[in-house]
N, CA, C and O atoms as CSV, one atom per row, in Angstrom:
chain,resi,resn,atom,element,x,y,z
A,1,UNK,N,N,-6.615,-12.673,-9.693
A,1,UNK,CA,C,-7.016,-12.969,-8.314
A,1,UNK,C,C,-8.318,-12.227,-8.015
A,1,UNK,O,O,-8.442,-11.027,-8.262
A,2,UNK,N,N,-9.270,-12.964,-7.484
A,2,UNK,CA,C,-10.533,-12.340,-7.088
A,2,UNK,C,C,-10.945,-12.856,-5.708
A,2,UNK,O,O,-10.947,-14.059,-5.445
A,3,UNK,N,N,-11.289,-11.911,-4.844
A,3,UNK,CA,C,-11.770,-12.223,-3.509
A,3,UNK,C,C,-13.106,-11.507,-3.328
A,3,UNK,O,O,-13.181,-10.286,-3.464
A,4,UNK,N,N,-14.155,-12.259,-3.023
A,4,UNK,CA,C,-15.491,-11.681,-2.923
A,4,UNK,C,C,-16.079,-12.010,-1.556
A,4,UNK,O,O,-16.396,-13.161,-1.256
A,5,UNK,N,N,-16.218,-10.965,-0.730
A,5,UNK,CA,C,-16.780,-11.139,0.607
A,5,UNK,C,C,-18.299,-11.024,0.577
A,5,UNK,O,O,-18.875,-10.352,-0.278
A,6,UNK,N,N,-18.921,-11.687,1.520
A,6,UNK,CA,C,-20.367,-11.591,1.682
A,6,UNK,C,C,-20.716,-11.912,3.130
A,6,UNK,O,O,-19.886,-12.420,3.885
A,7,UNK,N,N,-21.964,-11.605,3.507
A,7,UNK,CA,C,-22.442,-11.965,4.828
A,7,UNK,C,C,-22.529,-10.827,5.823
A,7,UNK,O,O,-23.002,-11.020,6.943
A,8,UNK,N,N,-22.085,-9.653,5.438
A,8,UNK,CA,C,-22.169,-8.529,6.355
A,8,UNK,C,C,-23.606,-8.054,6.530
A,8,UNK,O,O,-24.517,-8.515,5.842
A,9,UNK,N,N,-23.791,-7.118,7.470
A,9,UNK,CA,C,-25.123,-6.580,7.695
A,9,UNK,C,C,-25.210,-5.880,9.027
A,9,UNK,O,O,-24.201,-5.601,9.675
A,10,UNK,N,N,-26.435,-5.600,9.425
A,10,UNK,CA,C,-26.716,-4.939,10.697
A,10,UNK,C,C,-27.101,-5.997,11.732
A,10,UNK,O,O,-27.949,-6.851,11.473
A,11,UNK,N,N,-26.474,-5.931,12.894
A,11,UNK,CA,C,-26.750,-6.895,13.950
A,11,UNK,C,C,-26.737,-6.167,15.293
A,11,UNK,O,O,-26.016,-5.185,15.468
A,12,UNK,N,N,-27.526,-6.650,16.223
A,12,UNK,CA,C,-27.563,-6.047,17.558
A,12,UNK,C,C,-26.359,-6.491,18.379
A,12,UNK,O,O,-25.796,-7.558,18.136
A,13,UNK,N,N,-25.969,-5.679,19.343
A,13,UNK,CA,C,-24.883,-6.104,20.248
A,13,UNK,C,C,-25.186,-7.454,20.880
A,13,UNK,O,O,-26.310,-7.722,21.305
A,14,UNK,N,N,-24.160,-8.298,20.934
A,14,UNK,CA,C,-24.332,-9.653,21.442
A,14,UNK,C,C,-24.701,-10.660,20.385
A,14,UNK,O,O,-24.703,-11.863,20.647
A,15,UNK,N,N,-25.013,-10.193,19.198
A,15,UNK,CA,C,-25.419,-11.079,18.126
A,15,UNK,C,C,-24.242,-11.698,17.391
A,15,UNK,O,O,-23.084,-11.513,17.763
A,16,UNK,N,N,-24.572,-12.444,16.328
A,16,UNK,CA,C,-23.567,-13.163,15.555
A,16,UNK,C,C,-23.766,-12.925,14.065
A,16,UNK,O,O,-24.871,-12.656,13.595
A,17,UNK,N,N,-22.668,-13.032,13.350
A,17,UNK,CA,C,-22.679,-12.998,11.891
A,17,UNK,C,C,-21.602,-13.944,11.392
A,17,UNK,O,O,-20.608,-14.189,12.075
A,18,UNK,N,N,-21.810,-14.475,10.191
A,18,UNK,CA,C,-20.791,-15.300,9.545
A,18,UNK,C,C,-20.462,-14.694,8.197
A,18,UNK,O,O,-21.318,-14.604,7.316
A,19,UNK,N,N,-19.205,-14.276,8.042
A,19,UNK,CA,C,-18.744,-13.739,6.784
A,19,UNK,C,C,-18.138,-14.854,5.935
A,19,UNK,O,O,-17.577,-15.817,6.457
A,20,UNK,N,N,-18.261,-14.705,4.635
A,20,UNK,CA,C,-17.648,-15.639,3.698
A,20,UNK,C,C,-16.802,-14.860,2.702
A,20,UNK,O,O,-17.074,-13.698,2.402
A,21,UNK,N,N,-15.775,-15.525,2.199
A,21,UNK,CA,C,-14.927,-14.941,1.160
A,21,UNK,C,C,-14.644,-16.019,0.130
A,21,UNK,O,O,-13.948,-16.995,0.408
A,22,UNK,N,N,-15.189,-15.833,-1.056
A,22,UNK,CA,C,-14.964,-16.766,-2.152
A,22,UNK,C,C,-13.751,-16.315,-2.957
A,22,UNK,O,O,-13.692,-15.176,-3.419
A,23,UNK,N,N,-12.793,-17.210,-3.121
A,23,UNK,CA,C,-11.526,-16.869,-3.779
A,23,UNK,C,C,-11.412,-17.573,-5.126
A,23,UNK,O,O,-11.917,-18.681,-5.309
A,24,UNK,N,N,-10.745,-16.916,-6.054
A,24,UNK,CA,C,-10.474,-17.519,-7.351
A,24,UNK,C,C,-9.239,-16.874,-7.966
A,24,UNK,O,O,-8.818,-15.794,-7.552
A,25,UNK,N,N,-8.668,-17.544,-8.952
A,25,UNK,CA,C,-7.529,-16.987,-9.661
A,25,UNK,C,C,-6.166,-17.398,-9.126
A,25,UNK,O,O,-5.139,-16.965,-9.649
A,26,UNK,N,N,-6.146,-18.222,-8.098
A,26,UNK,CA,C,-4.891,-18.737,-7.555
A,26,UNK,C,C,-5.181,-20.079,-6.888
A,26,UNK,O,O,-6.335,-20.472,-6.719
A,27,UNK,N,N,-4.111,-20.767,-6.517
A,27,UNK,CA,C,-4.248,-22.075,-5.893
A,27,UNK,C,C,-4.587,-21.885,-4.421
A,27,UNK,O,O,-3.706,-21.762,-3.570
A,28,UNK,N,N,-5.876,-21.866,-4.147
A,28,UNK,CA,C,-6.377,-21.479,-2.830
A,28,UNK,C,C,-5.755,-22.301,-1.711
A,28,UNK,O,O,-5.386,-21.746,-0.676
A,29,UNK,N,N,-5.633,-23.606,-1.895
A,29,UNK,CA,C,-5.165,-24.448,-0.799
A,29,UNK,C,C,-3.665,-24.350,-0.564
A,29,UNK,O,O,-3.118,-25.068,0.272
A,30,UNK,N,N,-3.002,-23.470,-1.293
A,30,UNK,CA,C,-1.568,-23.277,-1.104
A,30,UNK,C,C,-1.196,-22.062,-0.292
A,30,UNK,O,O,-0.013,-21.812,-0.059
A,31,UNK,N,N,-2.183,-21.298,0.146
A,31,UNK,CA,C,-1.884,-20.013,0.791
A,31,UNK,C,C,-2.702,-19.790,2.054
A,31,UNK,O,O,-3.855,-20.207,2.166
A,32,UNK,N,N,-2.060,-19.118,2.995
A,32,UNK,CA,C,-2.799,-18.688,4.166
A,32,UNK,C,C,-3.716,-17.548,3.769
A,32,UNK,O,O,-3.417,-16.785,2.850
A,33,UNK,N,N,-4.834,-17.440,4.468
A,33,UNK,CA,C,-5.827,-16.400,4.206
A,33,UNK,C,C,-6.043,-15.577,5.464
A,33,UNK,O,O,-5.902,-16.075,6.581
A,34,UNK,N,N,-6.385,-14.315,5.269
A,34,UNK,CA,C,-6.545,-13.407,6.397
A,34,UNK,C,C,-7.826,-12.599,6.273
A,34,UNK,O,O,-8.362,-12.397,5.183
A,35,UNK,N,N,-8.296,-12.143,7.429
A,35,UNK,CA,C,-9.351,-11.139,7.507
A,35,UNK,C,C,-8.787,-9.893,8.190
A,35,UNK,O,O,-8.051,-9.986,9.172
A,36,UNK,N,N,-9.141,-8.744,7.657
A,36,UNK,CA,C,-8.826,-7.452,8.245
A,36,UNK,C,C,-10.120,-6.657,8.342
A,36,UNK,O,O,-11.134,-7.030,7.752
A,37,UNK,N,N,-10.078,-5.572,9.083
A,37,UNK,CA,C,-11.235,-4.674,9.140
A,37,UNK,C,C,-10.765,-3.231,9.250
A,37,UNK,O,O,-9.661,-2.945,9.714
A,38,UNK,N,N,-11.631,-2.339,8.811
A,38,UNK,CA,C,-11.327,-0.915,8.895
A,38,UNK,C,C,-12.575,-0.156,9.306
A,38,UNK,O,O,-13.591,-0.167,8.611
A,39,UNK,N,N,-12.477,0.502,10.449
A,39,UNK,CA,C,-13.572,1.336,10.940
A,39,UNK,C,C,-13.377,2.762,10.438
A,39,UNK,O,O,-12.256,3.146,10.105
A,40,UNK,N,N,-14.445,3.552,10.378
A,40,UNK,CA,C,-14.323,4.931,9.893
A,40,UNK,C,C,-13.291,5.721,10.688
A,40,UNK,O,O,-13.327,5.743,11.918
A,41,UNK,N,N,-12.384,6.359,9.984
A,41,UNK,CA,C,-11.380,7.194,10.626
A,41,UNK,C,C,-10.242,6.435,11.279
A,41,UNK,O,O,-9.399,7.036,11.944
A,42,UNK,N,N,-10.204,5.117,11.099
A,42,UNK,CA,C,-9.155,4.304,11.718
A,42,UNK,C,C,-8.363,3.547,10.662
A,42,UNK,O,O,-8.818,3.380,9.531
A,43,UNK,N,N,-7.182,3.093,11.039
A,43,UNK,CA,C,-6.368,2.303,10.133
A,43,UNK,C,C,-6.923,0.874,10.031
A,43,UNK,O,O,-7.638,0.387,10.907
A,44,UNK,N,N,-6.556,0.229,8.912
A,44,UNK,CA,C,-6.969,-1.154,8.736
A,44,UNK,C,C,-6.315,-2.018,9.825
A,44,UNK,O,O,-5.137,-1.850,10.141
A,45,UNK,N,N,-7.096,-2.937,10.389
A,45,UNK,CA,C,-6.666,-3.720,11.545
A,45,UNK,C,C,-6.713,-5.206,11.221
A,45,UNK,O,O,-7.669,-5.682,10.609
A,46,UNK,N,N,-5.682,-5.937,11.630
A,46,UNK,CA,C,-5.660,-7.384,11.470
A,46,UNK,C,C,-6.717,-8.016,12.375
A,46,UNK,O,O,-6.848,-7.644,13.541
A,47,UNK,N,N,-7.468,-8.971,11.831
A,47,UNK,CA,C,-8.493,-9.672,12.596
A,47,UNK,C,C,-8.108,-11.131,12.827
A,47,UNK,O,O,-8.093,-11.600,13.965
A,48,UNK,N,N,-7.795,-11.850,11.744
A,48,UNK,CA,C,-7.524,-13.284,11.889
A,48,UNK,C,C,-6.825,-13.804,10.653
A,48,UNK,O,O,-6.941,-13.235,9.568
A,49,UNK,N,N,-6.085,-14.911,10.834
A,49,UNK,CA,C,-5.520,-15.611,9.694
A,49,UNK,C,C,-5.617,-17.106,9.917
A,49,UNK,O,O,-5.773,-17.585,11.040
A,50,UNK,N,N,-5.519,-17.830,8.806
A,50,UNK,CA,C,-5.564,-19.285,8.847
A,50,UNK,C,C,-4.559,-19.811,7.838
A,50,UNK,O,O,-4.473,-19.307,6.718
A,51,UNK,N,N,-3.803,-20.819,8.233
A,51,UNK,CA,C,-2.808,-21.385,7.343
A,51,UNK,C,C,-3.471,-22.182,6.217
A,51,UNK,O,O,-4.675,-22.435,6.245
A,52,UNK,N,N,-2.679,-22.566,5.244
A,52,UNK,CA,C,-3.220,-23.177,4.036
A,52,UNK,C,C,-4.010,-24.459,4.306
A,52,UNK,O,O,-4.998,-24.745,3.630
A,53,UNK,N,N,-3.563,-25.219,5.297
A,53,UNK,CA,C,-4.257,-26.471,5.622
A,53,UNK,C,C,-5.407,-26.262,6.593
A,53,UNK,O,O,-6.267,-27.128,6.753
A,54,UNK,N,N,-5.410,-25.106,7.234
A,54,UNK,CA,C,-6.404,-24.828,8.267
A,54,UNK,C,C,-5.980,-25.281,9.646
A,54,UNK,O,O,-6.750,-25.167,10.599
A,55,UNK,N,N,-4.770,-25.793,9.768
A,55,UNK,CA,C,-4.332,-26.368,11.043
A,55,UNK,C,C,-4.033,-25.305,12.092
A,55,UNK,O,O,-4.156,-25.558,13.291
A,56,UNK,N,N,-3.641,-24.114,11.642
A,56,UNK,CA,C,-3.230,-23.065,12.573
A,56,UNK,C,C,-4.001,-21.782,12.294
A,56,UNK,O,O,-4.197,-21.390,11.144
A,57,UNK,N,N,-4.430,-21.141,13.372
A,57,UNK,CA,C,-5.122,-19.861,13.269
A,57,UNK,C,C,-4.499,-18.858,14.233
A,57,UNK,O,O,-3.909,-19.230,15.247
A,58,UNK,N,N,-4.641,-17.596,13.900
A,58,UNK,CA,C,-4.183,-16.516,14.763
A,58,UNK,C,C,-5.253,-15.422,14.766
A,58,UNK,O,O,-6.001,-15.270,13.800
A,59,UNK,N,N,-5.315,-14.662,15.866
A,59,UNK,CA,C,-6.347,-13.644,16.001
A,59,UNK,C,C,-5.778,-12.365,16.586
A,59,UNK,O,O,-4.822,-12.384,17.361
A,60,UNK,N,N,-6.387,-11.253,16.197
A,60,UNK,CA,C,-6.077,-10.002,16.844
A,60,UNK,C,C,-6.608,-10.000,18.265
A,60,UNK,O,O,-7.589,-10.678,18.571
A,61,UNK,N,N,-5.958,-9.237,19.133
A,61,UNK,CA,C,-6.318,-9.250,20.547
A,61,UNK,C,C,-7.773,-8.849,20.776
A,61,UNK,O,O,-8.418,-9.359,21.691
A,62,UNK,N,N,-8.284,-7.957,19.969
A,62,UNK,CA,C,-9.628,-7.437,20.196
A,62,UNK,C,C,-10.730,-8.436,19.860
A,62,UNK,O,O,-11.883,-8.222,20.235
A,63,UNK,N,N,-10.401,-9.524,19.159
A,63,UNK,CA,C,-11.436,-10.479,18.762
A,63,UNK,C,C,-11.207,-11.883,19.324
A,63,UNK,O,O,-12.031,-12.775,19.124
A,64,UNK,N,N,-10.109,-12.076,20.013
A,64,UNK,CA,C,-9.806,-13.409,20.557
A,64,UNK,C,C,-10.937,-13.899,21.468
A,64,UNK,O,O,-11.441,-13.165,22.318
A,65,UNK,N,N,-11.314,-15.155,21.260
A,65,UNK,CA,C,-12.367,-15.741,22.078
A,65,UNK,C,C,-13.772,-15.464,21.573
A,65,UNK,O,O,-14.732,-16.061,22.061
A,66,UNK,N,N,-13.912,-14.555,20.588
A,66,UNK,CA,C,-15.236,-14.219,20.056
A,66,UNK,C,C,-15.377,-14.582,18.577
A,66,UNK,O,O,-16.463,-14.946,18.126
A,67,UNK,N,N,-14.290,-14.485,17.832
A,67,UNK,CA,C,-14.316,-14.751,16.394
A,67,UNK,C,C,-13.591,-16.067,16.106
A,67,UNK,O,O,-12.691,-16.472,16.842
A,68,UNK,N,N,-14.004,-16.721,15.022
A,68,UNK,CA,C,-13.342,-17.949,14.590
A,68,UNK,C,C,-13.209,-17.960,13.077
A,68,UNK,O,O,-14.191,-17.784,12.355
A,69,UNK,N,N,-11.996,-18.167,12.607
A,69,UNK,CA,C,-11.737,-18.250,11.171
A,69,UNK,C,C,-11.662,-19.724,10.777
A,69,UNK,O,O,-11.147,-20.555,11.526
A,70,UNK,N,N,-12.179,-20.031,9.600
A,70,UNK,CA,C,-12.121,-21.399,9.087
A,70,UNK,C,C,-12.069,-21.337,7.565
A,70,UNK,O,O,-12.254,-20.275,6.971
A,71,UNK,N,N,-11.818,-22.477,6.944
A,71,UNK,CA,C,-11.767,-22.500,5.480
A,71,UNK,C,C,-12.244,-23.845,4.967
A,71,UNK,O,O,-12.180,-24.863,5.657
A,72,UNK,N,N,-12.725,-23.815,3.737
A,72,UNK,CA,C,-13.115,-25.022,3.019
A,72,UNK,C,C,-12.338,-25.022,1.705
A,72,UNK,O,O,-12.709,-24.334,0.754
A,73,UNK,N,N,-11.269,-25.792,1.664
A,73,UNK,CA,C,-10.419,-25.785,0.472
A,73,UNK,C,C,-11.122,-26.401,-0.739
A,73,UNK,O,O,-10.737,-26.139,-1.878
A,74,UNK,N,N,-12.132,-27.203,-0.501
A,74,UNK,CA,C,-12.908,-27.754,-1.608
A,74,UNK,C,C,-13.802,-26.725,-2.274
A,74,UNK,O,O,-14.170,-26.866,-3.441
A,75,UNK,N,N,-14.149,-25.682,-1.515
A,75,UNK,CA,C,-15.017,-24.623,-2.040
A,75,UNK,C,C,-14.256,-23.320,-2.274
A,75,UNK,O,O,-14.857,-22.317,-2.659
A,76,UNK,N,N,-12.941,-23.322,-2.046
A,76,UNK,CA,C,-12.135,-22.103,-2.201
A,76,UNK,C,C,-12.740,-20.937,-1.417
A,76,UNK,O,O,-12.851,-19.824,-1.929
A,77,UNK,N,N,-13.124,-21.203,-0.193
A,77,UNK,CA,C,-13.816,-20.204,0.616
A,77,UNK,C,C,-13.240,-20.167,2.020
A,77,UNK,O,O,-12.932,-21.199,2.616
A,78,UNK,N,N,-13.105,-18.953,2.532
A,78,UNK,CA,C,-12.696,-18.748,3.919
A,78,UNK,C,C,-13.844,-18.052,4.649
A,78,UNK,O,O,-14.557,-17.232,4.070
A,79,UNK,N,N,-14.008,-18.387,5.910
A,79,UNK,CA,C,-15.125,-17.884,6.702
A,79,UNK,C,C,-14.625,-17.143,7.934
A,79,UNK,O,O,-13.506,-17.362,8.399
A,80,UNK,N,N,-15.469,-16.267,8.449
A,80,UNK,CA,C,-15.211,-15.633,9.730
A,80,UNK,C,C,-16.507,-15.656,10.524
A,80,UNK,O,O,-17.450,-14.924,10.224
A,81,UNK,N,N,-16.537,-16.505,11.538
A,81,UNK,CA,C,-17.689,-16.562,12.436
A,81,UNK,C,C,-17.467,-15.545,13.550
A,81,UNK,O,O,-16.470,-15.607,14.270
A,82,UNK,N,N,-18.395,-14.619,13.684
A,82,UNK,CA,C,-18.269,-13.544,14.656
A,82,UNK,C,C,-19.388,-13.663,15.669
A,82,UNK,O,O,-20.565,-13.563,15.324
A,83,UNK,N,N,-19.017,-13.875,16.920
A,83,UNK,CA,C,-19.981,-14.013,18.010
A,83,UNK,C,C,-19.790,-12.898,19.032
A,83,UNK,O,O,-18.763,-12.220,19.045
A,84,UNK,N,N,-20.782,-12.723,19.878
A,84,UNK,CA,C,-20.721,-11.703,20.941
A,84,UNK,C,C,-20.287,-10.352,20.377
A,84,UNK,O,O,-19.403,-9.696,20.926
A,85,UNK,N,N,-20.901,-9.958,19.309
A,85,UNK,CA,C,-20.499,-8.731,18.627
A,85,UNK,C,C,-20.746,-7.505,19.489
A,85,UNK,O,O,-21.712,-7.429,20.248
A,86,UNK,N,N,-19.832,-6.542,19.342
A,86,UNK,CA,C,-19.872,-5.294,20.095
A,86,UNK,C,C,-19.959,-4.127,19.112
A,86,UNK,O,O,-19.584,-4.272,17.949
A,87,UNK,N,N,-20.443,-2.992,19.559
A,87,UNK,CA,C,-20.484,-1.829,18.658
A,87,UNK,C,C,-19.114,-1.483,18.075
A,87,UNK,O,O,-19.021,-1.010,16.943
A,88,UNK,N,N,-18.065,-1.716,18.837
A,88,UNK,CA,C,-16.715,-1.416,18.338
A,88,UNK,C,C,-16.239,-2.383,17.256
A,88,UNK,O,O,-15.173,-2.179,16.674
A,89,UNK,N,N,-17.008,-3.423,16.983
A,89,UNK,CA,C,-16.700,-4.316,15.861
A,89,UNK,C,C,-17.221,-3.754,14.536
A,89,UNK,O,O,-16.951,-4.317,13.474
A,90,UNK,N,N,-17.948,-2.673,14.593
A,90,UNK,CA,C,-18.461,-2.048,13.377
A,90,UNK,C,C,-17.315,-1.610,12.474
A,90,UNK,O,O,-16.442,-0.846,12.886
A,91,UNK,N,N,-17.329,-2.100,11.247
A,91,UNK,CA,C,-16.237,-1.824,10.309
A,91,UNK,C,C,-16.568,-2.460,8.963
A,91,UNK,O,O,-17.528,-3.219,8.831
A,92,UNK,N,N,-15.757,-2.132,7.984
A,92,UNK,CA,C,-15.761,-2.887,6.733
A,92,UNK,C,C,-14.738,-4.013,6.893
A,92,UNK,O,O,-13.588,-3.777,7.264
A,93,UNK,N,N,-15.172,-5.220,6.612
A,93,UNK,CA,C,-14.325,-6.402,6.778
A,93,UNK,C,C,-13.816,-6.862,5.413
A,93,UNK,O,O,-14.580,-7.002,4.458
A,94,UNK,N,N,-12.506,-7.093,5.351
A,94,UNK,CA,C,-11.852,-7.452,4.099
A,94,UNK,C,C,-11.174,-8.814,4.219
A,94,UNK,O,O,-10.566,-9.152,5.234
A,95,UNK,N,N,-11.304,-9.564,3.158
A,95,UNK,CA,C,-10.572,-10.811,2.994
A,95,UNK,C,C,-9.271,-10.484,2.247
A,95,UNK,O,O,-9.250,-9.591,1.400
A,96,UNK,N,N,-8.189,-11.206,2.561
A,96,UNK,CA,C,-6.906,-10.866,1.956
A,96,UNK,C,C,-6.023,-12.095,1.799
A,96,UNK,O,O,-6.103,-13.051,2.571
A,97,UNK,N,N,-5.177,-12.038,0.770
A,97,UNK,CA,C,-4.166,-13.071,0.561
A,97,UNK,C,C,-2.887,-12.411,0.069
A,97,UNK,O,O,-2.924,-11.450,-0.699
A,98,UNK,N,N,-1.754,-12.939,0.522
A,98,UNK,CA,C,-0.446,-12.457,0.082
A,98,UNK,C,C,0.139,-13.491,-0.861
A,98,UNK,O,O,0.487,-14.601,-0.457
A,99,UNK,N,N,0.240,-13.112,-2.105
A,99,UNK,CA,C,0.784,-14.010,-3.117
A,99,UNK,C,C,2.161,-13.529,-3.538
A,99,UNK,O,O,2.291,-12.538,-4.256
A,100,UNK,N,N,3.171,-14.227,-3.091
A,100,UNK,CA,C,4.566,-13.931,-3.505
A,100,UNK,C,C,4.879,-12.454,-3.327
A,100,UNK,O,O,5.458,-11.830,-4.216
A,101,UNK,N,N,4.506,-11.896,-2.199
A,101,UNK,CA,C,4.866,-10.535,-1.838
A,101,UNK,C,C,3.855,-9.470,-2.228
A,101,UNK,O,O,4.007,-8.310,-1.848
A,102,UNK,N,N,2.836,-9.839,-2.973
A,102,UNK,CA,C,1.781,-8.895,-3.338
A,102,UNK,C,C,0.514,-9.248,-2.569
A,102,UNK,O,O,0.033,-10.380,-2.620
A,103,UNK,N,N,-0.014,-8.258,-1.855
A,103,UNK,CA,C,-1.236,-8.510,-1.073
A,103,UNK,C,C,-2.454,-8.091,-1.885
A,103,UNK,O,O,-2.524,-6.990,-2.430
A,104,UNK,N,N,-3.393,-8.999,-1.943
A,104,UNK,CA,C,-4.651,-8.759,-2.642
A,104,UNK,C,C,-5.779,-8.623,-1.628
A,104,UNK,O,O,-5.769,-9.244,-0.565
A,105,UNK,N,N,-6.753,-7.790,-1.992
A,105,UNK,CA,C,-7.892,-7.505,-1.106
A,105,UNK,C,C,-9.209,-7.704,-1.856
A,105,UNK,O,O,-9.289,-7.511,-3.069
A,106,UNK,N,N,-10.236,-8.096,-1.102
A,106,UNK,CA,C,-11.577,-8.075,-1.648
A,106,UNK,C,C,-12.146,-6.671,-1.572
A,106,UNK,O,O,-11.465,-5.727,-1.172
A,107,UNK,N,N,-13.410,-6.551,-1.965
A,107,UNK,CA,C,-14.044,-5.227,-1.969
A,107,UNK,C,C,-14.571,-4.844,-0.588
A,107,UNK,O,O,-14.902,-3.684,-0.345
A,108,UNK,N,N,-14.648,-5.817,0.307
A,108,UNK,CA,C,-15.113,-5.567,1.661
A,108,UNK,C,C,-16.605,-5.776,1.837
A,108,UNK,O,O,-17.381,-5.677,0.886
A,109,UNK,N,N,-16.992,-6.068,3.075
A,109,UNK,CA,C,-18.402,-6.193,3.427
A,109,UNK,C,C,-18.624,-5.450,4.744
A,109,UNK,O,O,-17.861,-5.606,5.697
A,110,UNK,N,N,-19.675,-4.647,4.778
A,110,UNK,CA,C,-19.936,-3.796,5.939
A,110,UNK,C,C,-20.610,-4.588,7.056
A,110,UNK,O,O,-21.594,-5.293,6.832
A,111,UNK,N,N,-20.066,-4.459,8.251
A,111,UNK,CA,C,-20.680,-5.015,9.456
A,111,UNK,C,C,-20.989,-3.853,10.395
A,111,UNK,O,O,-20.101,-3.079,10.755
A,112,UNK,N,N,-22.240,-3.741,10.780
A,112,UNK,CA,C,-22.663,-2.687,11.695
A,112,UNK,C,C,-23.314,-3.324,12.911
A,112,UNK,O,O,-24.279,-4.080,12.794
A,113,UNK,N,N,-22.773,-3.009,14.076
A,113,UNK,CA,C,-23.310,-3.547,15.325
A,113,UNK,C,C,-23.960,-2.396,16.091
A,113,UNK,O,O,-23.280,-1.499,16.589
A,114,UNK,N,N,-25.265,-2.438,16.172
A,114,UNK,CA,C,-26.000,-1.328,16.773
A,114,UNK,C,C,-27.378,-1.803,17.215
A,114,UNK,O,O,-27.973,-2.693,16.607
A,115,UNK,N,N,-27.867,-1.191,18.283
A,115,UNK,CA,C,-29.221,-1.482,18.737
A,115,UNK,C,C,-30.214,-0.483,18.154
A,115,UNK,O,O,-31.411,-0.572,18.428
């Protein structure tokens, strides 16, 4: 299983970023995918998930209405569109999948929101 995130960077408050996670090593269209984040000194936090078909999404309270998760099963890729970014969104963002009780993580991509 390999999960490779990309798209992070430095953005000003109010700006937008789109993260991508390229997946391989499993049947991508058979599993729900999730995004988590971890800020310095804080525990890892759930951000969003999307079901295998993409029909259903869920979001953490802190990002509802600002972030949108999507997937392209033809490209084995899951996305996180982040709008109206705030300094408190600064964190390392991780893509994740739970395969038969084992959770796999990508290496993470840093998002920094600062003026």
